[in-house]
N, C-alpha and C positions, 0 to 999 in steps of 0.2 A: 869532439870536445873543443878543439881549437876554433872551429867555426862558431860554436856557441859563445865561446869566450870573446871572440872578435865582435860578435853581434852585440853582446851585453856591454862591452867596453868601448865600442867604436865612438869616436867623437861625433859622428853623424847620427848616433842612435837617439831616437826621440821617444821617451816613455809614453807620451800621449798617443803616438802612432800605434804602439803595441796595444794600448787600451782600446783604441778605435777598432783594431783588428779583432781583438777579443770580443768587443761589443757586436761586431758583425757576425761572429760565430754564434754568440748568444741569440742574436736576432733570428738566425736560421733555426733555432730550437724553440721559437715561439715568443721571443722577447723583442720583436722589432716593431714595424710600423702598425701592427694590428693591436698595439697597446698591451702586448704580453698575453693575449688571449690564446688559449690552446686552439689550434685549427679545427679540432673535432669537438671538444667540450665547450669552447666558446668563451671562457673567462678564466681569470686567475683562480686556481683552486677548483676549476671545473664548473663555475657558476658565472654565466654572463650577467653583466650589470647594466641595467637600463640607465640612460642619461638622466641627470638631475641638474637643477639650477643651483649654482653655488655662490653667486654674487649678483646684486642688482643695483641699478641707480634709477631714480633716487632710492635711498635706503628704505626698508620697510619701517613705517611709522614716522618717516621724516616729516617735519613741519617747515613752514616758510619756504617751500620750494618755489624757485623763481618761475614766474608765469610765462617767461619767454624760453623755458627749457624745451627745445623741440625734440629732444631725444630721450627715450626711456630704454634702458638696456637690461638684458639678462644674459649672464655668462653660464655656459653649460660645463659639465664635468668632462665632456669629450666632444669631438666634432659631431655635428648633427646635419641632417639633410635640410634643404631649404624649407623655410616655414611656409606652410600652405599645403593643400591637398592632404587633409587628414590631421594637420597641426595648425595651431593658431597662436597669435600674440595680440591680445586686445587690451584697450585702455578705456574704462568706462567711468561715468559719474552719475549721480542721482539727479532726477529732474528737480528744478527746471534747467539744470546744466545739460548741455548737449554733448554727447559722446564725441571725443576728438576723432578726426579722420586722419589717416596716415598710411604709410607703407612700411613694410618690415624687410630689413636686409640682414644678411649675415656677413661677418668679416671673412677675410680670405682663409682663415684657419677653420672656419665653421663652428667657432665656439662662442661668439658674442652676437646675439640677436639684438637689433636696434629697431624700436618703433619710432619712425620719423614722422613728426607731425607735418601735415600738409603745409606747403609754403604760405607764408603770410598769416598763419594761424598761431594761436597760443593757448595756454591753459586759463581757466576761469579763476579769478582771485578767490582766496579763502574757501576753497572747495576740496573735498576729499575725492581722490581718484583711486580706482582699483585696477591693477594690472594683472593679467592672467596669461600664463603660458600653458598650452595644452598640446599633448601628443607629439612633442619633438622626438625625432627618430634618430638613433645612432647610425652613423655611416658604417661603422665596423660590424655591428651585430644585427642591425635591423630592428632592434628592440625599441619600443616607444616608452616615453615617460610613464611611470606607474600611475601617477595621478597629476592633476593640474597643480601648477605652482601659482600661488596668489599672494600679492602684497599690496599695501596701501600707503599712500602719502598724501599730504595736504599742502596746498599752495599757499603762498603769502599774498601780498598785494603789489609787489614791485618786481620789475624785471632784474635779471642778473647782468650788470654792466662791468663786473670786475674781471679783468684779464687774468688767466691762469699764469702761474710762475713755476719755474723749476726750483724745488726747495732742497734737493740733494742729488748728487751724482756719484756713480762709481765707474771709473776712478774719480776721486774727489776733484772738485774744481778748485784750482789755486790761482791767485792773481799775483803776477801776470801770467804764470804758467811757463812751461808745461810742468805738470806734476810728474816727478821722477819715480823710477823704480817700480813701474806698474807691471804686473805679471802679464805675459803675452797670451796666455791661454785662458782668458776669462771674457765673459760677456760685458758689454757696456750698458749701464742702466741710468735712467733719470726718473726721479719721483716728482710728481706735480702737486701743487697746492690745492687742486680741486679735480673733480671728475672730468675726464677728457672724452671727447667724441672719438670712439675707437677707430672709425674709418679715417680719421685725420692723422693717426699715428701709423706711418707706413715707411717703406724703404725709400720713399721720396722725401718725406719730411724728417727722417732720422737717418743721418748719413755719417760715415767715417771715412776720412781721406788722409793721404800722406803724400809727401813730395817724391818725385822720381829720384832714383829708379824704383822706389817702392810702388807697388800696385794697390790702389784703394780696394779694400774688400767689399764684396757685395753680400751683405749679411741678411739674416732672417730677423725681421722686426716684429715684436709682439707687444701687446698691451694687456696688463692685468687690471681689471676693473676694481677689484677689492682693495688692492694696495696702491692704485693710481701710479703704477710704475711701467715705463716702457723699457724694453730690452732689445739691444742690437747684438745678435749672436753671429760672429764671423764664421765663415765656413771652415776655417782652420786657424790655429794659433797665429797671432800677428808676428810680423818680423821682429827679431830681437834688436834692442838698442835703437829703436826707431821712434820718431815723434809723429803722433797722430792727432788729428783735429776732429772732434765729435761735434755735430751740429744738429740741433732741432730747430726747424724753421718755424716762422710764424704762421705757416699753413696749419700747424697743430692748433686746434681750438678746444675749448671746453664744450660741454653739452648744450650751452646756450649760444654757441657760435662765436664767442669772444676769442680773438686771436691771442697767441702767446705773447706775454710781456717778457722778453728775454733780457740779455745783458749787452745788447749792441746799440741801444738807443736809450735816451732818458725815459724813465717811467713817468706816466703810465702808458706810454706809446707802445705799439706792437713792434717786436723785433725778434730776430733769431736768438737762440741761446747757444753759445759756443764755449767749449773748453778743450784744453790740450793736455796731452800726457806723453811721456816717453817710456817705452817698454824697457824692462830690465834685461839683463844678459842671460837670464835663465827662465825656464817655465816653472809653474807651480807643480811640485811633485804630487802625484795622485795620493789622496787620503780620503777614506770614507767619512761621510757625515754621520752624526749620531745624535740622539736626543739628549740634551743637556739637563733639562728639567721640565716638569709638567705642572699644570694647574687645572684641576685639583691635583695634589700630589698623590702618588700611589698609596693606596690604603686610607686616604683621607675620609674621616667621618663627617657627618653634619654639613655636607656641601649644599649650598643654596639651590633650590630647584630652578631658579632663573639664571644659574651660572652658565658661562660658556666654558668650553674645554679647550685648552691650548697646550702646545708643546714648543719649547725653545730648543733650537738646534745648535750643536757644536759644528762649525764649518771650518775645518782646518785650512781650506784653500783661501779663506779670507773674503770670499765672494758672498753674495746673497743666495738664498734658496731660489730655485726656479719656480715661479708662481704657477706655471702651467702644470707642474707635477703635484701640486697640492689640490686634490680633488676629492669628491665623495668616494672615489675608488681607493685612494691612498690614505684617507683619514676617515675612519669609521668609528661609530659608537653604537653599542647595543645595550639594551636595558633588561629589566626583569623578563625572564622567559626567552632570552636571546633575541628579543624583538629589536630590529634595527631602528635607530633614532634618525628621523628626517632632519636634515640640516636646513636652516634658514640661509646661512652663508658659511662658506669656508674660505678664509682669506689669510694672506700674509700681512704682517704689519708693515706700514710704509716707512717707518724709521730705520729699522735694521734689516728688514727682509729675511729675518731668521726666526720669527715666531708665527706659527700657524695656529689659527683659531677656528674652532668649530662652534658655531652658534646654533643651538637646537631651535627647531621651528616652533616648539611648544615647551612649556615648563616640564621639567623632569618629574617623575613620580615620587611623591614623598616616601622616604624610607627605602627606596629602591637601590639595588646594586647595579652599577654601570661599569662597562668595560670599553676602553678606547684603544684603538690600534692605529699605529702609523706604519704603513707598508714599506718594507725594505726590498732589496733585490733589484733586478733589472727593470721591473715595472713599478717600482716604488718612488719615493720622493728623491729629489736630486738637487745639487747645487748648480750654479751657472758657470762652473769651470768648463773648459774644452779639452777632452770630453768630460761629461758631467760625472761627478762623484755621487754614488748612491749610498744608502745604508746597507750593511751586510745582511741583516735579518729584520724581521718585523719587531716593532717595539710595542708592548702591550702593558696597560696598567688599569687598575680598577679603583673605584671610590664609591662611597655610599651617600645618598642624598639625605638631608635632614628630614626629620619627621614633621617639621612645621615650616611655613614660609619664612623667608629672610627679608631683610630691609631692601627696599627698592633703591636702585642706584639714583643719584641726583639727576634731575631733568631740567634743562635750561629753557626748553620751549623755543619761542621765537627770539629769545635773547642770545641764542647760540651764535648768531652771525655777527654780533657786535664785539669790536675790540675795545671800545670805550663807550660808556653811557654816563652822561652827566646829570642824572636825576632830573630834578626840576630846576636846576641852576645853570646848566650849560657846561662848557669846557673851554680850556685855553691851551694853545701851543706856543712855546717860545723856542726859537731856533729854526734852522733850515734842514735839519737831518731827520726830522720826525717822519715816519712812514707807518701808516696803519693798514695792515693787510687784512681788511675786514670792514665792517660798517662802524659808524659812530652815530650817537643820537642823544637827544634830550627831549623832555616834554616842554622845555622852555622855548621861547621864540628864537628864530634863526640868529638874531643879533647877539644872543648869549653864547654863540660859538665863534671863537676868534682864532685866527692863525691856521686855518685849514682850507683845503680845496680838494675836490674830487674830479673824476673824469668828465662830468657833465659840463657842457659848454657854458662858460660864465658862472659856474657854481663855485664862487670864491667867498669865503667867510672871513671878512675883515683881516686880510693879510697885510703885512708890511714887508719892506725889503729884508728885514732881519727875522721875521717870524712867518714861515710858510711851511705847513705840513701837508704831506700827500696822503689822501685816503684812497686806497685801492678798493673801494666799495662805494656805498652810498651814505649820505648824511640825512638823518631823519630829525626834523624839528617841527615846532608849531609855525604857523604863518607869522610874518610874511616871507616871501622868497628872498634869498640872500642878495640877489641882484636881478634887475629886469631881464637879464639874459639867461636866467635859470628858473623858468616857470614851473619845472617839474618838482622842485624841492621847496620846502617851507610852505607846504600845502596842508589841507585837511587830511589828505591821504597819508602824507608822511607823518603827521601828528598821530594818526591812528596806529601806525606801525610802532612809533615810539611809545605810545601809551600801552600797547599790548606787550611790548618787550619789557617795560618796567613792571607791568603786572606779573609777567612770568618770572622775572628776576625776584620779585617779592615773594612769590610762592616758593621758589627754591630757597631763598633766605630763611623763610619760616621753617621749611623742611629741615635745613641744616641745623637751625637752633634747636629743633625738637628732638634731634637724634640723641640717643643715650651718650652721656659724656665719656671721654676716654682719659688716658694718662697724660701727664705733663712731664715727660722724661728729662727735660733740661731745666726744670724749674723756671719756665718762661722763656729761656733762651734755647733756640733750636740749632744753634751753630755747632758744627763738628759732630752732629748726630747722623746715624744711618738708620732711617725709619722704615719699618715694614708697613704694608697697607693697613689702614685702620683710621679710627677717629681719635684726635688728640685735642685736649681741652686745656686752655690756659687757666691754671688754678687761681692766679692773682688777677686774671682778667685780660692780660695782654701777652702777645707773643713778640719776640724779636729774633733776628738772625744777626748777631754781632760777635765778631771775633773769629769767624770761620764760616765755611759754607755748610749748607744742609744737603744731605744725600737721601734720595728716596729710592728704595730698592723694591722693585715689583716682584722679584723672585721668580721671574719667568712668566708671570701672568699679565698679559697686555690689558686686562680689564681691572687690574688692581687699582683701588681707589683710596685717596687720602682726603679726610675732612678735618680742617683745623678750625676749632671754635674759639672765639674770644669775645668777651663781653665789651671790651674797649678797643684798644689800638693794635695795629701791626706795624712794626718798624724793621726794615731791612737795611743793613749797612752799618758800619762802625766797628768798634767804638769811635765816637767822634764822627766828623763829616768827611774824613779822608779815606775811608776804607769800604769800597763797594763789596757786597757779598753776593753769592750766587746760589742757585738751587740746581743740583746735579741729579739727573735721572739715570738709573742703571737697571739692567736686566729686564728690559721691556716696559719700564714705567713711561707713561704718556702724559703730556701736559693737559690733555682734555679730561683727565681723571683726578685732577688735584683742585681742591676747593678751599677757599679761605673765607670764612664767615666772620666779618669784622663789625663789631658793635658800634665803633665810632669811625675813625679815619685810618687810612693806610699811607705810610710814607716809605718810598722805595728808593734806596741808593741815592741819597741827597748829593753825594759827590760825583754822580755819573758813573757809567760803566756797570759791569756785572750783568747777570742773566737771572731774571725772575721767572718762575714757572707757576701756572695755575690760574684759576678764575677767582678774582677777588670780588665779593659782593659786600659792599660797605654801606653803612647807614649815612655816613657824613663825609663822603668824598675820598679822593686819593690824590697824592702828589708824587711825581716821579722826577728825580734829579732836582737841580737848582739852577736858576737863571745864570747864564754865563758858562755853564759846563758844556764842553764840546764833545766829550766821549759819550756816545749813545748808550742808553740803557736798553737792553733787549728784554721784552716781556713776551714769553711764549704762553699766551693765555688771554685773559680779559681783565679789564678794570671797570667794574659796574658799580656805580653809586646810585643809591635809591633816592637820596635827597640833595646833598651839597654837590658842588662842582668838582671836576677833575682837571688837574693841571699837569701838563707834560712839558718836559724840556728835552729836546733831541732824543726822542724815544721811538724805538722800533717795536711794534706790536704785531705778533703773528697769531691770528686767531686759529686755534686748533681745528682740525677737520672733525667730521662727525664720528 
C-alpha cells in the first residue's frame, strides 16, 4: 500500500504517462496500430471494413474551380497501398476536352491520394471534370474499396493567384505573444483559408522550436483535407513553463501552388506564419470526450432527405478533435433494413474542430428510419490531447426522414468567390486598412473601381496615398485594363466572369425572395436576439440591428441556415452613428450559411468597428463605415450588389469557404 501511495502522490507522477501505459496494454489486446481490428476476426465487432473516400478536393459539385489547380485529392478512411496495380485514380472530361495527364502520389500516412497534373498543364476553362478512385486497398486488412468513388467539379475561366493564409491556430496567436497558460499535453494546429497541397504540409514546413536547454520536439505532422487543418503532435508533452515558437513556412502551398502569405512580411507577399506560446505549470487532466448534441436530434421527425448528419463534441481538454479519428469506421449511418449509408464526405468543421459531419452520397429515403453511430472506446473518436482522450462508449441516435422533399439550400454558383460585387456601377474604397480576402467585381468598366489593387503586376485601380485597399484575389471588370502593366484584367474574359457572377447572384436573390416568409421576432430590430436556424421576414420591410448584438445559434448543426428577407433596407449599428453592432455565431453556426436578401440598400456600422456575418445580396448597393473612420469593420461574408455601387471604408472582408 505504501508503494502505491507513493506512486499516486509522488511529485514526479505524470497522469499522462499512466494513460500511455494503459494504452499500450490495450493495444496488446487488439487496440493498437492495426486500427483496433481483432487479429483473427479482422475488424471491430468481428467485421473488417473496406476503405472508403471521406473527403475530396475540389468538392463534389464545385464550380469556378481554378484552371491552374494542378492537384486533385481524395482522403481515405484508413491507410491504403500505393495507387496502381489493381487500383486507379483518374480525371476525365468529355470531348472535345482532352483528359488531363498526371501522376498519382500518396502522402506519408497513406491516407491522401493526389492526382498531380503534368508540369506545365492545366484544366480547360468552363469544363466539367469527373474524378474516379477505384480499388484502393487497405494496408491493414487487404480489403479493397467496395465500389468506385466518383465526384465531379466544373472549372471557371481564371487561374487561382490568391495566396493561402492561416485563419486560426491552437494555441491562439496573440500579438506580440507569447500566448500564456497553454497546456503542455496538446497538439498544435493551424487552419488555412483554402485547400492546401497535402505534400507541402510536413515536418519540414511545420515546426516547433524552443530555446536551450529545452530540446525542440520532432513531432508527427498531419493534414486534414476536409477541415483544412494541419496538426503537429509532439512525441510527448512539452516542457512545463517553457516558451515555444510554432512556424509554418512559405513552403506550404495551396493546391494551385501559391505559397503561404504568413505574418512575417507585408501582404500579399509570401512569408512564414509564426506564433509563440508559453506552457502552463500543469498538464491537462485526462477527461473523456462526449457527444454534446446532434443534428438531426435524436427522435427527430420530418428530416430533409438532403440533410447531412452531424455531432458536436464536448471536449473537456479544450483541444480540437483529432480529424484522423473521424472516419467511415467511427461515424456510420444505416437506413431502412440496416443498409449502410455511403458517405460523400466525413469531415470536421474548420472553425471549432469539434463538429463532425457525415454528408450522404445520395438523398435519404423518404419516410425512412435512420440510425447514426459515433464509435467510442480505444478505436473510436479522440481529441488532440497527449495522450488522446476517447469516448467511453458508442453514441447512437435515430431520426426519421420526411415523406416529401425539403427546400434546397441557397446556392451562390460562381458568385461564391466574391467578397464584393458592385453590380453595374462599380465600387469604391476609402482608407488604407481595407483587405478583401476573395475576389471583387463589377460589370462596369475598370475605371468604376477605385482605391483597390491586387497581386497582379501593375493591377492598380485608381489608388491615392490615402485610399489603397488590398484584394487577395482577382478583380473582374469590363475593359479597359486598369493600367498598361495589367493586361490580364479589364478584358472580355474578366467581364464574362463578372457577368456570370451577377447572373448567379440574381438567381440566388430571386430564390431567397420566393421562399416562404418567416417570423419577425424583434418587430424589425434583431438586436439582443438569439435566433435558431430558419427564415425571418421583416414585416415592415426593413431589418436593423441597433441597441445590441445579434446571436445566431446553430444548435450543433454546421449546416444550419438563416435567411433574412426584407423588401427595403438593412441597417446595422446604432442607435445613432456611434455604436457599432456585431453578429455572434455559436454552437457551430457558420458565416457561409447566413443570407441577407435586401430589397434596396445595406448600411453596415457607419461608425466603424464591429463584425458583420453573412452574404448580403442587395438591389441597390451597400455602404460600410464612413469616411474618416479608422477602426476597421470586419465582414465574414460577402457584399453583393445587383445594381448600385458598393462603398467601403477600412473594411476587412473574409469570404467564407465552401
